C-alpha positions in Angstrom: -127.1 154.3 -102.3 -129.5 155.6 -99.7 -130.9 159.1 -100.0 -129.9 161.4 -97.2 -133.0 163.1 -95.7 -131.2 166.4 -95.0 -129.6 166.5 -98.4 -126.1 166.8 -97.2 -123.4 164.4 -98.2 -125.5 163.1 -101.0 -123.7 160.3 -102.7 -121.0 160.2 -100.0 -122.3 157.8 -97.4 -119.2 156.9 -95.4 -121.2 155.2 -92.7 -122.5 152.5 -94.9 -120.9 149.1 -94.5 -118.6 148.1 -97.3 -119.4 144.8 -99.0 -116.7 142.1 -98.6 -114.8 141.2 -101.7 -115.4 137.7 -102.9 -112.2 135.8 -103.1 -111.2 132.4 -104.3 -109.4 131.7 -101.1 -112.6 132.0 -99.1 -114.4 129.6 -101.4 -111.6 127.1 -101.1 -111.7 127.3 -97.3 -115.4 126.7 -97.3 -115.0 123.7 -99.5 -112.2 122.3 -97.4 -114.2 122.9 -94.2 -117.2 121.0 -95.7 -114.9 118.2 -96.8 -113.5 118.0 -93.3 -116.9 117.8 -91.8 -117.8 115.0 -94.2 -114.7 113.1 -93.2 -115.4 113.5 -89.5 -119.0 112.3 -90.0 -117.8 109.2 -91.9 -115.3 108.5 -89.2 -118.0 108.7 -86.5 -120.2 106.3 -88.5 -117.3 103.9 -88.8 -116.6 104.2 -85.1 -120.2 103.4 -84.2 -120.3 100.5 -86.6 -117.0 99.0 -85.3 -118.2 99.4 -81.7 -121.6 97.8 -82.5 -120.0 94.8 -84.3 -117.4 94.0 -81.7 -114.3 95.0 -83.6 -110.9 94.5 -82.1 -109.8 97.4 -79.8 -107.0 98.3 -82.2 -109.5 99.2 -84.9 -111.5 101.4 -82.5 -108.4 103.1 -81.2 -107.2 103.8 -84.8 -110.5 105.5 -85.7 -110.4 107.5 -82.5 -106.8 108.5 -83.2 -107.9 109.7 -86.7 -110.8 111.7 -85.2 -108.5 113.5 -82.8 -105.2 113.9 -84.7 -106.4 114.8 -88.3 -108.5 117.8 -87.3 -105.7 119.0 -85.0 -103.1 118.8 -87.7 -105.3 120.6 -90.2 -105.9 123.4 -87.7 -102.2 123.6 -87.0 -101.5 123.9 -90.8 -104.2 126.6 -91.0 -102.6 128.6 -88.2 -99.2 128.3 -89.7 -100.4 129.4 -93.1 -102.3 132.3 -91.6 -99.3 133.3 -89.6 -96.8 133.1 -92.5 -99.0 134.9 -95.0 -100.2 137.7 -92.8 -100.5 141.0 -94.6 -98.2 143.6 -92.9 
């Protein structure tokens, strides 16, 4: 705790910011976000490789589909979970 210069409210500093509680849910979210970034990076590398080697258009379109749809679905799931588990 900080010492109050005037000596009033010693030990009762209500203006200090409270430290956030560490939760397992936050750690899980960070791990899943890192995993999603890794998946997106791998898909971009695959897309560049397929484009450079002259792959059929169906392969390129399937990778582009994955790059667009998978993050959108995961974001929709996250919104649904946040909405249904909201503390009231």
